[in-house]
TORSEPA-408508 format. One record per atom (N, C-alpha, C): y, z negated, x negated. Coordinates in steps of 0.001 Angstrom, whole numbers, padded with zeros to 6 digits, always signed. Example, Ala and Ser with C-alpha at 12.3 -4.5 7.8 and 13.67 -1.06 7.14 Angstrom:
BEGIN
-005690-007800-013190
-004500-007800-012300
-003300-007800-013200
-002250-007080-012850
-001060-007140-013670
+000030-007870-012900
! end
This chain:
BEGIN
-000976+000083-001027
+000199+000117-000277
+001379-000218-000743
+001336-000864-001950
+002585-000889-002713
+002844+000188-003299
+001526+001163-003929
+001726+002489-004443
+002320+003381-003467
+001737+003437-002248
+002611+004404-001219
+003931+003956-000938
+004388+002551-000890
+005984+002601-000747
+006835+003005-001932
+005853+002803-003072
+006523+003094-004531
+006886+004738-004270
+005392+005281-004362
+005808+006617-004456
+006712+007331-003316
+006997+006974-001911
+007965+007082-001151
+009447+007138-001548
+009642+005516-002183
+010904+005277-002988
+011351+006405-003791
+010414+006729-004750
+010657+007319-005755
+010778+009010-005658
+010149+009294-004674
+010407+010850-004193
+011686+010820-003107
+011933+009636-002531
+013450+009770-001752
+014630+009731-002868
+014460+009231-004088
+015420+009309-005028
+015299+010558-005608
+014219+011425-005898
+014192+012579-006556
+014890+013639-005633
+014738+013434-004635
+015348+014643-003439
+016610+014589-003490
+017590+013631-003952
+019124+013587-004307
+019733+013503-005750
+018510+013679-006253
+019243+013617-007976
+019629+014957-007935
+021072+015325-008437
+021780+016200-008675
+021416+016985-009670
+021222+018507-009645
+021394+019265-010953
+022535+019206-011608
+022391+019302-013185
+023682+019683-013654
+023756+020836-014209
+025085+021362-013846
+025247+022961-013990
+026536+023326-014596
+026942+024570-014274
+028265+024956-014457
+028855+025678-013820
+030351+025467-013648
+031241+026583-012779
+031833+027500-013717
+031653+028762-013192
+032516+029822-014003
+033308+030652-013202
+034292+030990-013642
+035453+031867-012763
+034938+033277-013502
+034426+034290-012557
+034544+035577-013061
+035411+036256-012386
+036348+037038-013214
+037596+037835-012738
+036907+039311-012255
+037619+039945-011447
+037020+041375-011307
+036955+042097-012275
+037728+042122-013103
+037771+042956-014745
+036573+042458-015358
+035719+041328-015195
+034808+041184-016150
+033349+042139-015858
+032534+042221-017072
+031546+043103-016987
+030399+042628-017812
+029168+043438-017436
+028075+043163-018048
+027824+044254-018950
+028035+045255-019058
+027624+046636-020300
+028284+046404-021316
+029375+045676-021551
+030230+045753-022733
+030074+044100-023238
+029337+043257-022615
+029533+041732-023021
+029475+041618-024233
+028776+042277-025165
+028462+042058-026847
+029931+042775-027524
+030750+043226-026790
+031808+043641-027359
+033321+042897-027054
+032824+042169-026147
+034227+041482-025604
+033790+039969-025757
+034703+039410-026245
+034037+038042-026462
+034920+037149-025327
+035665+037648-024564
+036189+037049-023452
+035318+036970-022112
+034633+037827-022015
+033247+037840-021020
+033009+036519-020725
+032831+036094-019093
+032517+034950-018764
+031080+034760-019018
+030813+033319-019619
+029040+032945-020059
+028939+031719-019978
+027780+031295-019897
+027223+029926-020287
+025962+029898-021134
+025952+029062-021613
+024553+028888-022289
+023499+028454-021591
+022251+028876-021814
+021077+028565-021631
+019716+028476-022345
+019008+027713-021385
+017806+027278-022044
+016502+027919-021682
+015646+028729-022532
+014730+029753-021925
+013644+029010-021241
+013274+029812-020255
+012240+029121-019695
+012495+028477-018385
+013872+028097-018385
+014501+027060-017227
+014691+028334-016184
+014875+027670-014752
+015114+028565-013652
+016223+027940-013071
+017027+029053-012669
+018949+028756-012638
+018916+029228-011081
+020221+028520-010397
+020332+029006-008771
+021972+029246-008997
+022124+030119-008006
+023584+030494-008520
+024090+030219-006967
+025500+029935-006743
+026279+029896-005470
+027480+030405-005936
+027576+031511-005190
+028931+032501-005453
+029813+032437-004332
+031312+032441-004752
+032191+032306-003465
+033415+033239-004110
+034131+033795-003488
+035379+034684-003726
+034888+035971-003379
+036123+036988-003789
+035601+038329-003414
+036878+039071-004648
+036207+040397-004762
+036729+041389-005593
+037069+042597-004933
+038248+042969-005471
+038421+044701-005131
+037925+045602-006459
+037135+046847-006123
+036911+047207-007389
+037509+048888-007226
+038221+049055-006041
+038773+050345-005679
+040162+050291-005518
+041285+050888-006159
+042767+050420-006014
+042828+050635-004569
+043553+049585-003768
+043949+049513-002466
+042693+049814-001318
+041799+049180-001731
+040623+049516-001070
+040025+048028-000709
+038735+047708-000078
+038368+046653+000588
+038183+045681-000488
+038217+044510-000146
+037578+043214-000972
+036195+042966-000667
+035221+042848-001555
+033645+042639-001245
+033458+041137-001949
+032614+040426-001163
+031895+039399-001660
+030675+039719-002585
+030263+038585-003024
+029524+038498-004447
+028351+039383-003875
+027825+039797-003086
+026499+040556-002654
+027199+042109-002855
+028479+042355-002849
+028937+043527-002770
+028963+044309-001798
+029487+045350-001808
+030330+046298-000799
+028887+047525-000681
+029601+048754-000851
+028768+049931-000580
+027290+049974-001222
+026345+049784-000290
+024904+049468-000618
+024209+050203-001513
+024540+051620-001933
+024209+052601-002857
+024293+052659-004019
+025344+051881-004259
+025971+051274-005544
+026454+052037-006306
+026333+051866-007574
+026936+052793-008648
+025866+052676-009682
+025370+053420-010434
+024583+053424-011686
+025387+053580-012947
+025012+052746-014035
+025441+053281-015081
+024138+052958-016014
+024262+053698-017384
+023307+053850-018598
+023523+052713-019674
+022519+052507-020336
+022995+051476-021371
+024044+051842-022802
+024584+050791-022904
+025716+050941-023866
+024932+050833-025106
+025955+050865-026153
+025753+051035-027531
+025029+049648-027921
+025338+048534-027307
+024898+047106-027722
+023587+047072-027005
+023008+048108-026674
+021495+047707-025587
+021424+047293-024827
+022846+046741-024242
+022556+046144-022419
+022177+047311-021639
+021062+047139-020765
+020739+048020-019867
+021791+048666-018811
+021386+049449-018303
+022110+050207-017198
+021559+049291-015737
+022085+049892-014604
+021574+048981-013406
+022491+050046-012228
+021421+049704-011154
+021979+050357-009741
+022158+049531-008952
+023329+048795-008128
+023381+047813-007275
+024821+048460-006650
+024939+047449-005640
+026325+047597-004574
+027175+047112-005494
+028462+048051-005188
+029567+048078-005784
+030456+046658-005420
+030841+046372-006465
+031585+045018-006173
+030475+043830-006470
+029295+043942-006464
+028334+042955-006666
+028553+042061-008107
+028156+040921-008233
+028063+039993-008939
+026521+040265-009769
+026823+040365-010986
+025646+040530-012014
+025622+039765-012925
+024458+039942-013761
+024099+038980-015195
+023331+039596-015836
+023381+039172-017208
+022385+039619-018137
+022445+038367-019365
+021219+038544-019830
+020840+037307-020571
+020809+037938-021984
+021466+037549-023230
+021400+037972-024514
+021274+036941-025609
+020806+037409-026886
+020559+036438-027855
+021311+037108-028811
+021114+036398-030123
+021547+036839-031497
+021316+038317-031778
+020105+038441-031711
+019404+039673-032008
+019667+041118-031067
+019730+042053-031508
+019737+043461-030896
+018319+043521-030650
+017645+043676-029511
+016682+044367-029129
+016617+045867-028534
+015380+046571-028206
+015384+047698-027618
+015987+047578-026444
+016525+048767-025658
+017338+049067-024286
+015810+048534-023183
+016116+047694-022606
+015187+047325-021552
+015145+048316-019848
+014441+048406-019496
+014420+049402-018151
+015465+048771-017011
+016160+049956-016734
+017339+049815-016054
+016739+049441-014539
+017100+048295-014040
+016593+047822-012537
+017478+048447-011353
+016668+048743-010080
+017457+049260-009089
+017461+047939-007753
+018752+048315-007715
+019098+047150-006341
+019808+047767-005381
+019310+048974-005114
+020393+049587-004015
+019779+049515-002631
+018556+048977-002509
+018005+048651-000931
+018040+047012-000987
+018129+047020+000190
+018076+045496+000905
+017111+044438+000399
+015471+045132+000176
+014665+044657-000229
+014443+044096-001536
+015110+044695-002524
+015140+044530-003822
+015936+043508-004212
+017030+043039-003189
+017919+042011-003259
+017499+040996-002605
+016687+040814-001970
+016334+039622-001326
+014933+038888-001933
+014947+038691-003277
+013850+038331-003801
+013949+037011-004040
+012527+036137-004125
+012390+034863-004201
+012883+034081-005705
+012450+034978-006442
+012372+034731-008075
+012473+035825-008709
+013349+036226-009729
+013607+037102-010754
+013573+036941-011824
+012890+037609-012792
+012708+037255-014313
+013119+038526-015049
+014236+038757-015477
+014749+039540-016161
+014500+039497-017417
+014439+040554-018458
+014333+040510-019928
+015566+040256-020611
+015629+040155-021811
+016726+040001-022536
+017562+041602-022531
+018827+041389-022273
+019572+042830-022100
+019158+043389-021028
+018740+043083-019953
+018589+043644-018715
+019442+042911-017666
+020418+043855-017125
+021255+043462-016365
+020838+043428-014597
+020919+042158-014042
+020272+041801-012651
+021304+041429-011762
+020714+041684-010382
+021952+041541-009267
+021685+039828-009332
+022898+039447-009054
+022827+038117-008696
+023673+037677-007060
+024477+038270-007021
+025018+038145-005609
+025206+036775-005042
+025598+036433-003903
+026028+035395-003591
+024985+034112-004050
+023747+034435-004372
+022538+033440-004681
+021809+033108-003504
+021728+033924-002446
+020940+033496-001398
+020378+034765-000667
+019001+034755-000280
+018556+036082+000462
+019275+036228+001827
+018730+036999+002503
+019542+037463+003730
+018518+036616+005029
+017874+035799+004588
+017287+034812+005452
+017891+033323+004733
+018815+033358+003751
+019568+032163+003323
+018510+031277+002652
+017478+031748+001744
+016887+031404+000717
+017527+031279-000494
+017424+029992-001024
+017835+029783-002487
+017345+030855-003769
+017782+031475-004221
+017069+032699-005165
+017096+031849-006249
+016212+032213-007235
+016004+031695-008474
+015654+033006-009529
+016411+032729-010834
+016288+033092-011956
+015792+032500-012884
+014456+033311-013839
+014198+032864-014894
+014697+033143-016109
+015187+032086-016818
+015714+032687-018018
+014412+033136-019205
+014750+034234-019869
+013869+034732-020670
+014047+034306-021765
+012514+034492-022518
+012381+033632-023973
+013479+034383-024831
+013965+033260-025744
+014949+033899-026725
+016390+033867-026261
+016526+033652-025271
+018060+033917-024355
+018664+032633-024932
+019880+033084-025255
+021098+031955-025689
+022133+031898-024587
+022340+032879-024064
+024113+033193-023123
+023388+034140-021944
+024155+033446-020812
+024151+034145-019777
+025583+034791-019546
+025679+036045-019413
+026992+036716-019434
+026886+037157-017850
+028425+037179-017283
+028153+037513-015490
+029495+038438-015498
+029250+039349-014504
+030225+040309-014393
+030041+041088-013287
+031226+042139-012827
+031138+042802-011679
+030763+043943-011801
+030157+044510-010793
+029435+045747-010755
+030618+046933-010448
+030865+047781-011274
+031694+048759-011165
+031301+049892-012173
+031886+051364-011735
+031324+052443-012616
+031700+052271-013711
+030949+052684-015056
+031452+052420-016154
+032753+052722-016414
+033427+052003-017429
+034999+052052-017967
+035759+052123-016827
+035876+051570-015464
+036806+051267-014566
+036821+049716-014286
+036917+048807-015094
+036920+047427-014362
+038137+047381-014703
+039203+047930-015563
+040368+047414-015585
+041246+047194-014662
+041173+048046-013588
+042393+047790-012517
+041379+047174-011503
+040283+046204-011428
+039987+045615-010370
+040718+044273-010488
+040510+043800-009017
+041501+042688-008464
+040604+041730-007865
+040918+040196-007910
+040033+038891-007432
+039133+038528-008483
+038244+037750-007772
+037607+036782-008991
+036289+036247-007803
+035526+035871-008477
+034490+034765-008200
+034412+033662-008968
+033958+032588-007992
+033709+031244-008433
+032201+031273-008377
+031626+030921-009629
+030098+030835-009720
+029581+029451-010027
+028853+028659-009233
+028160+027596-009636
+026962+027900-010240
+026447+027407-011527
+025394+027834-011829
+024743+026409-012080
+023261+026165-011746
+022444+025204-011524
+020951+024845-012055
+020635+024452-012737
+018944+024613-013341
+018368+023789-011879
+017245+024684-011667
+016288+024003-010812
+015479+022823-011349
+015646+021750-010764
+015058+020269-011235
+013698+020440-011082
+013197+021273-011881
+011526+021470-011678
+011006+020242-012097
+011385+019510-013203
+010716+018024-013848
+010563+017302-013035
+011647+017089-012289
+011843+016039-011093
+010394+016209-010019
+010127+017486-009752
+008966+017986-008739
+007621+017771-009264
+007812+018132-010907
+006584+017804-011238
+006341+016401-011681
+007087+015321-011704
+007089+014004-011494
+006494+013664-010164
+007083+014242-009530
+006707+014149-007582
+005212+014443-007598
+004740+015365-008045
+003280+016000-007974
+002185+015068-008755
+002871+014541-009811
+001838+013703-010896
+001866+012596-009584
+002561+011801-009134
+002737+010602-008541
+001747+010601-007273
+001967+012045-006470
+000928+012351-005516
-000251+012558-005798
-000747+013027-006983
-002111+013015-007637
-002771+011570-007921
-001660+010790-008656
-001967+009409-008788
-002616+008725-007738
-001709+008900-006506
-001900+008240-005265
-003350+008746-004620
-003649+009628-004757
-005065+010572-004320
-005945+009766-005175
-005696+009509-006583
-006935+009167-007272
-007589+007911-007150
-006118+006910-006550
-006188+005486-006738
-006983+005462-005405
-006739+006535-004203
-007567+006200-003040
-009078+006395-003042
-009259+007428-004090
-010536+007989-004102
-011079+007039-004886
-010735+006061-005637
-011330+005223-006484
-011721+004099-005346
-010673+003659-004799
-011100+002670-004126
-012192+002968-002906
-012450+004223-002357
-013457+004206-001576
-014735+004568-002279
! end
């Protein structure tokens, strides 16, 4: 009985523990394709193998005089661009969407360009991009409000954030996104799972 009460109390505490993360302002002129050439691009330090969740608010205008779009972007067919000289991959994604790319200090081969032009490709539960592979972040939730997770690839030291636009056209963009980045507290859930297992083992031993 004591173990059951202890287990419930610990799991209740686990459920309210906050994740330590970062808040980043992503200006409409920020991009991912030139991150290695522009030290002012917004970025955060990352831990390989960790899972990240994003929450994005705000809007950007990527066409002078045009509409402002939220982090999921506007025109769903999007724009495509190819890899740059720093081996950052291209991508196809909605115009004005929030994007990310993981990098390290080494320069690896150009990864495959990902295609997020249809709704199904953007409504993932978990995505695991490789180093230098630009990927869709959006507002951080699926169309069913599922909190999406991104796995940090091996070797990654930084995550750069930017806005999808046609290559070389970021300079006239307006607006910004505020992006909250938080690690998924997997260690806490592992602790909870271990305690559940311990409780089951103890009941088995008594029987």
